[in-house]
C-alpha positions as CSV (number, residue, x, y, z in Angstrom):
1,M,17.9,33.1,31.0
2,K,18.1,32.2,27.3
3,Q,19.7,28.9,28.2
4,I,16.9,28.1,30.7
5,L,14.2,29.0,28.2
6,R,15.9,26.8,25.6
7,Y,16.1,23.9,28.1
8,L,12.4,24.2,28.9
9,S,11.3,24.4,25.3
10,T,13.1,21.1,24.5
11,R,11.8,19.5,27.6
12,T,8.1,20.3,26.9
13,K,8.1,19.5,23.3
14,H,6.7,15.9,22.7
15,S,6.2,14.0,19.5
16,Q,2.5,13.4,18.7
17,F,1.3,10.1,17.4
18,Y,-1.9,8.2,16.8
19,A,-2.2,4.4,16.7
20,K,-5.1,2.3,15.6
21,S,-5.7,-1.4,14.7
22,T,-8.7,-2.5,12.6
23,I,-9.8,-6.1,12.7
24,N,-12.0,-7.5,9.9
25,P,-12.2,-4.1,8.2
26,I,-15.2,-3.1,6.1
27,D,-14.6,-0.4,3.3
28,F,-11.2,0.3,4.8
29,K,-9.3,3.4,3.9
30,L,-6.1,4.9,5.4
31,K,-7.2,8.3,6.8
32,P,-4.9,10.8,8.6
33,P,-5.9,11.7,12.1
34,S,-7.6,15.1,12.7
35,K,-5.8,16.0,15.9
36,F,-2.5,16.9,14.2
37,I,-1.0,17.0,10.8
38,P,1.1,13.9,10.3
39,K,4.4,13.7,8.4
40,S,4.6,9.9,8.3
41,V,2.7,6.7,8.8
42,L,3.9,3.1,9.4
43,V,1.3,0.5,8.3
44,F,1.2,-3.2,9.0
45,S,-1.4,-5.1,6.8
46,T,-2.4,-8.7,6.4
47,P,-2.3,-9.9,2.8
48,S,-6.0,-9.6,2.0
49,N,-6.0,-5.9,2.8
50,L,-2.8,-5.0,1.0
51,P,-4.3,-4.0,-2.4
52,Q,-6.3,-1.3,-0.8
53,V,-3.5,-0.2,1.5
54,I,-1.1,0.1,-1.4
55,Q,-3.5,2.3,-3.3
56,D,-4.1,4.5,-0.2
57,A,-0.3,4.8,0.3
58,I,0.1,6.0,-3.2
59,D,-2.6,8.6,-2.8
60,L,-1.2,9.8,0.6
61,F,2.2,10.2,-0.9
62,Q,1.1,12.0,-4.1
63,N,-1.6,14.2,-2.6
64,N,-0.3,14.9,0.9
65,Q,3.5,14.5,0.3
66,L,3.4,12.1,3.3
67,Q,6.1,9.6,4.1
68,V,4.6,6.1,4.1
69,V,6.1,2.7,5.1
70,V,4.0,-0.4,4.4
71,A,4.8,-4.0,5.4
72,G,2.7,-7.2,4.7
73,V,2.4,-9.3,7.9
74,D,0.7,-12.6,8.9
75,T,-1.5,-11.5,11.7
76,M,-2.7,-8.5,13.7
77,V,-2.6,-7.6,17.4
78,P,-4.6,-8.2,19.4
79,Y,-5.4,-11.9,19.3
80,S,-3.5,-13.2,16.2
81,H,-6.3,-12.1,13.7
82,R,-5.5,-12.8,10.1
83,N,-7.6,-10.0,8.6
84,G,-6.7,-6.5,9.6
85,V,-4.6,-3.3,9.4
86,S,-2.5,-1.5,12.0
87,E,-1.5,2.2,11.7
88,L,1.0,4.4,13.5
89,W,0.7,8.1,12.4
90,L,3.5,10.4,13.5
91,D,4.1,14.2,13.4
92,H,7.7,13.6,12.6
93,S,9.3,11.6,9.8
94,L,10.7,8.1,10.3
95,K,14.4,7.7,9.7
96,I,14.9,5.5,6.7
97,G,18.0,3.3,6.9
98,A,19.5,0.5,4.9
99,S,17.3,-1.5,2.5
100,T,17.6,-4.5,0.2
101,L,15.7,-4.7,-3.1
102,L,13.6,-7.8,-3.5
103,E,15.0,-8.4,-6.9
104,E,18.5,-8.8,-5.3
105,K,17.3,-11.9,-3.5
106,D,14.6,-13.1,-5.9
107,K,16.4,-12.4,-9.1
108,L,13.1,-11.3,-10.8
109,N,14.7,-10.5,-14.0
110,E,16.6,-13.7,-14.4
111,P,14.8,-16.0,-17.0
112,P,13.8,-19.4,-15.7
113,R,16.0,-22.4,-16.5
114,E,15.0,-24.6,-19.4
115,S,14.9,-28.3,-19.1
116,D,17.7,-30.2,-20.8
117,G,15.4,-33.2,-21.2
118,I,17.1,-35.1,-18.4
119,N,17.1,-32.9,-15.3
120,A,13.9,-31.5,-13.8
121,V,13.5,-27.7,-13.7
122,S,13.0,-26.1,-10.2
123,A,9.7,-24.5,-9.3
124,R,8.9,-20.9,-10.4
125,K,10.2,-18.0,-8.5
126,N,7.0,-17.4,-6.6
127,W,7.5,-20.5,-4.6
128,K,11.0,-19.7,-3.4
129,N,11.4,-19.5,0.4
130,I,12.5,-15.9,0.6
131,R,12.5,-14.3,4.0
132,G,11.9,-10.6,4.4
133,S,12.1,-8.4,7.5
134,L,11.3,-4.9,8.8
135,N,13.9,-3.8,11.3
136,I,12.8,-1.1,13.7
137,K,14.9,0.9,16.1
138,L,12.3,1.9,18.7
139,R,14.7,3.9,20.8
140,N,18.2,3.4,22.1
141,E,18.7,-0.2,23.3
142,M,15.4,-1.3,21.8
143,N,15.5,-2.9,18.4
144,A,13.0,-5.2,16.8
145,S,13.0,-7.3,13.6
146,I,9.7,-8.6,12.3
147,S,9.6,-11.4,9.7
148,L,7.2,-10.6,6.9
149,A,4.4,-12.6,5.3
150,N,4.2,-14.4,1.9
151,T,1.9,-12.1,-0.1
152,V,2.2,-13.6,-3.6
153,F,-1.6,-14.4,-3.7
154,S,-2.7,-10.9,-2.8
155,T,-0.2,-8.6,-4.5
156,G,1.7,-10.9,-6.9
157,S,4.9,-10.2,-4.9
158,I,6.3,-12.9,-2.6
159,I,7.0,-10.1,0.0
160,T,5.3,-6.7,0.2
161,L,7.5,-4.1,1.8
162,F,8.1,-0.6,0.5
163,Y,8.2,3.1,1.4
164,F,7.4,6.4,-0.2
165,D,9.5,9.3,0.9
166,P,9.2,12.9,-0.5
167,I,12.8,13.6,0.3
168,L,14.6,10.2,-0.5
169,K,13.3,10.1,-4.1
170,I,16.6,8.9,-5.5
171,A,17.0,6.0,-3.0
172,H,14.7,3.0,-3.0
173,S,11.5,5.0,-2.5
174,G,8.6,3.3,-4.3
175,E,10.5,0.0,-5.0
176,H,9.9,-3.6,-3.9
177,L,12.0,-4.3,-0.9
178,C,13.0,-7.5,0.9
179,D,14.6,-5.9,4.0
180,L,14.3,-2.4,5.5
181,D,15.7,-0.6,8.5
182,I,13.7,2.3,10.0
183,E,13.9,4.3,13.2
184,L,11.0,5.9,15.2
185,P,11.2,9.6,16.0
186,R,12.6,10.4,19.4
187,G,10.0,10.5,22.2
188,I,7.6,7.9,20.8
189,I,9.0,5.3,23.2
190,S,9.7,6.8,26.6
191,N,13.1,6.2,28.2
192,H,11.1,4.7,31.2
193,S,9.3,2.2,29.0
194,V,10.3,-1.5,29.5
195,A,9.7,-4.5,27.3
196,V,7.4,-7.1,28.8
197,V,7.5,-10.7,27.3
198,E,4.5,-13.0,27.7
199,D,4.5,-16.7,26.6
200,K,2.7,-20.0,27.1
201,W,5.7,-21.8,28.6
202,T,5.1,-24.2,31.5
203,P,8.3,-24.9,33.6
204,L,9.3,-28.5,33.7
205,Y,11.4,-28.1,36.9
206,S,10.9,-25.9,40.0
207,D,14.5,-26.1,41.1
208,E,17.3,-23.7,40.4
209,P,18.6,-23.6,36.8
210,F,20.9,-26.5,35.8
211,K,24.5,-26.0,34.5
212,V,25.7,-27.1,31.1
213,T,28.7,-29.2,31.5
214,N,29.4,-30.4,28.0
215,C,28.2,-29.1,24.6
216,V,29.1,-28.7,21.0
217,G,27.5,-26.5,18.3
218,N,23.8,-26.4,19.1
219,L,23.9,-29.7,21.0
220,L,23.7,-30.1,24.7
221,K,25.7,-33.3,25.6
222,T,25.7,-33.3,29.4
223,I,24.0,-31.2,32.1
224,E,25.2,-31.4,35.7
225,Q,27.5,-34.1,34.4
226,K,24.5,-36.2,33.4
227,P,23.3,-37.1,29.8
228,A,21.3,-34.1,28.7
229,A,18.4,-36.0,27.2
230,K,17.6,-37.6,30.6
231,F,16.3,-34.3,31.9
232,L,13.5,-34.7,29.4
233,E,13.0,-38.4,29.5
234,N,12.8,-38.5,33.2
235,N,10.5,-35.5,33.6
236,E,7.1,-36.6,34.9
237,K,5.3,-33.4,33.7
238,L,6.4,-33.9,30.2
239,M,6.1,-37.7,30.0
240,S,2.7,-37.8,31.5
241,L,1.2,-35.8,28.6
242,G,2.3,-38.4,26.2
243,S,1.6,-36.1,23.2
244,K,3.7,-35.5,20.2
245,D,2.1,-32.1,19.9
246,T,3.9,-30.9,23.0
247,E,6.8,-28.6,22.3
248,V,9.9,-28.1,24.5
249,Y,11.9,-24.9,24.9
250,V,14.9,-23.8,27.0
251,K,16.2,-20.6,28.4
252,L,20.0,-20.2,28.4
253,R,21.6,-17.7,30.6
254,K,25.1,-17.0,29.4
255,Q,27.7,-17.5,32.1
256,G,28.7,-14.3,33.9
257,T,25.9,-12.2,32.3
258,S,22.2,-11.5,32.7
259,V,21.5,-12.2,29.0
260,V,18.8,-14.9,28.6
261,E,18.4,-16.6,25.3
262,R,15.4,-18.6,24.2
263,Y,15.5,-21.7,22.0
264,K,13.3,-24.6,20.9
265,V,14.4,-28.2,21.5
266,T,14.3,-29.7,18.0
267,A,15.4,-33.2,19.1
268,G,16.3,-35.0,22.2
269,G,16.5,-38.5,23.7
270,G,15.1,-41.8,22.6
271,G,16.6,-44.3,20.3
272,W,20.1,-45.7,20.3
273,G,23.5,-44.7,19.2
274,P,25.9,-41.8,20.0
275,K,23.1,-39.2,19.7
276,A,20.6,-40.8,22.0
277,D,21.6,-38.8,25.1
278,L,21.9,-35.4,23.3
279,I,19.5,-32.5,23.1
280,A,19.5,-30.5,19.9
281,L,18.4,-26.8,20.1
282,S,17.5,-24.4,17.3
283,P,20.3,-24.2,14.7
284,E,21.3,-20.7,15.8
285,A,21.9,-21.7,19.4
286,K,25.5,-21.7,20.6
287,P,25.5,-22.9,24.2
288,K,28.7,-22.8,26.2
289,K,30.0,-24.8,29.1
290,G,28.9,-23.1,32.3
291,D,25.7,-21.6,30.9
292,A,22.6,-22.0,33.0
293,V,19.7,-23.9,31.4
294,E,16.0,-24.1,32.3
295,F,13.4,-26.4,30.6
296,F,9.8,-25.5,29.6
297,M,7.0,-27.0,27.6
298,I,4.1,-25.7,25.6
299,K,1.1,-27.9,26.0
300,P,-0.9,-28.9,22.9
301,E,-3.9,-26.7,24.1
302,D,-1.6,-23.7,24.4
303,R,-0.2,-23.9,20.8
304,Y,-3.4,-22.8,19.1
305,F,-5.5,-19.7,19.1
306,S,-8.2,-19.5,21.7
307,K,-10.8,-16.8,22.4
308,H,-9.7,-14.1,24.8
309,N,-11.6,-12.0,27.3
310,D,-12.1,-8.3,26.5
311,D,-10.2,-7.5,29.6
312,D,-7.0,-8.7,27.9
313,I,-7.1,-5.7,25.6
314,G,-5.5,-3.6,28.4
315,K,-2.0,-4.9,27.8
316,Y,-2.2,-3.8,24.1
317,Q,-3.5,-0.3,24.9
318,N,-1.0,2.5,24.4
319,S,1.6,-0.1,23.4
320,I,3.6,-1.3,20.5
321,A,3.2,-5.1,20.4
322,F,4.9,-7.9,18.4
323,A,3.8,-11.5,18.5
324,R,4.5,-14.9,17.1
325,S,1.3,-15.9,15.4
326,Y,-0.7,-18.8,16.8
327,E,-0.8,-21.9,14.7
328,E,-4.0,-22.3,12.7
329,T,-6.4,-25.2,13.1
330,T,-9.1,-23.9,10.7
331,F,-9.2,-21.7,7.6
332,N,-10.7,-18.2,7.8
333,E,-12.1,-18.9,11.3
334,N,-12.6,-15.2,11.9
335,E,-14.1,-14.4,8.5
336,K,-17.7,-14.0,9.8
337,E,-16.7,-11.8,12.7
338,K,-17.7,-8.1,12.8
339,E,-15.3,-5.2,12.3
340,H,-13.5,-4.1,15.4
341,I,-11.5,-0.9,15.8
342,F,-9.0,-0.7,18.6
343,E,-7.8,2.8,19.4
344,N,-4.2,3.3,20.6
345,V,-3.2,-0.2,19.7
346,F,-0.4,-0.9,17.2
347,G,1.6,-4.0,16.2
348,C,1.6,-7.2,14.3
349,G,2.3,-10.9,14.4
350,S,4.5,-13.3,12.3
351,E,4.4,-17.0,11.7
352,H,8.2,-16.9,11.8
353,G,8.4,-14.9,15.1
354,F,10.4,-11.8,15.8
355,I,13.7,-10.8,17.2
356,F,14.1,-8.2,20.0
357,N,17.5,-7.0,21.1
358,G,19.1,-10.0,19.5
359,I,16.8,-12.6,21.2
360,K,14.5,-14.6,19.0
361,H,10.9,-15.1,20.1
362,D,9.4,-18.0,18.1
363,S,6.9,-19.9,20.2
364,P,3.2,-19.9,19.4
365,G,1.4,-17.0,21.1
366,E,4.6,-15.4,22.4
367,A,4.3,-11.6,22.6
368,L,6.2,-8.5,23.6
369,Y,4.6,-5.3,24.7
370,I,6.3,-1.8,25.0
371,K,4.2,1.1,26.4
372,L,4.2,4.2,24.3
């Protein structure tokens, strides 16, 4: 009987959480939910809101002994807004893992080089292209890595990533970080939840996937024993657009597996010489002979942010969502919009995309949703 009661108690105990995203916030302040007493909060903030978020994080840690993790990101969900804050409050603590101090990559304490009168001195440290990431274990077999924003103009730090932890006071709590691993409490993401990917890709062919017959490094040399570039040069859908703003992507299915990798075509076809018939993929691509390849394009009109219907909010509700930010065409285009609060919505977007279970998602507007 005791064993049965113990089993029932573990089965009926669920983690409590509260999610909220605020777009174009007015007089914003991080406020714990009233439905339960949280032990931790994960916060994504666009650069302009970080000064207030940082102050609120300090207050929550000092006054409430709350565990707080803050990351500066490029955009919010929904709709790639560049002014907002997203909050995930939890009744359990996040598991803090490995971290890298920002100074280890930025060398903040290293004095700038002085000119020798002949050679030019490189730019100041604030202009270094330093990439930071927040790596989140959502549950078993669900891992996401989000590239962070450049926040030097809002916080003075090229990357804003930190945590406060009442227990891990001797670790990197309260320090500027470049990379951080965290893990959500068990039960936040159900074992039945699946990841849904949405993109703006238009298929170039309706046939079965083609087979890679020769390749080297990130280069496709031949497909179905034909020059790889001909599959783009001879495609009517692609050529009829006649626009340099069109982007081309591929899906590679590794031979003998169900794993599908996604890459951008960075060069292909045209010109003369030994490289004229090749297709170059993203540098990290490693195609192999026998892999299946499919071709897609993103039309110019699909690369940039467009207004969405309110009905679209449904896919963000009760979900964690990550997105690759749309490319901007205007500056502060949402500046005059009113404040919007989306309950039960959490996530963010990045100009450099995100990685989920080892697969990079880096095309404009590409998003991934996981139901909570």
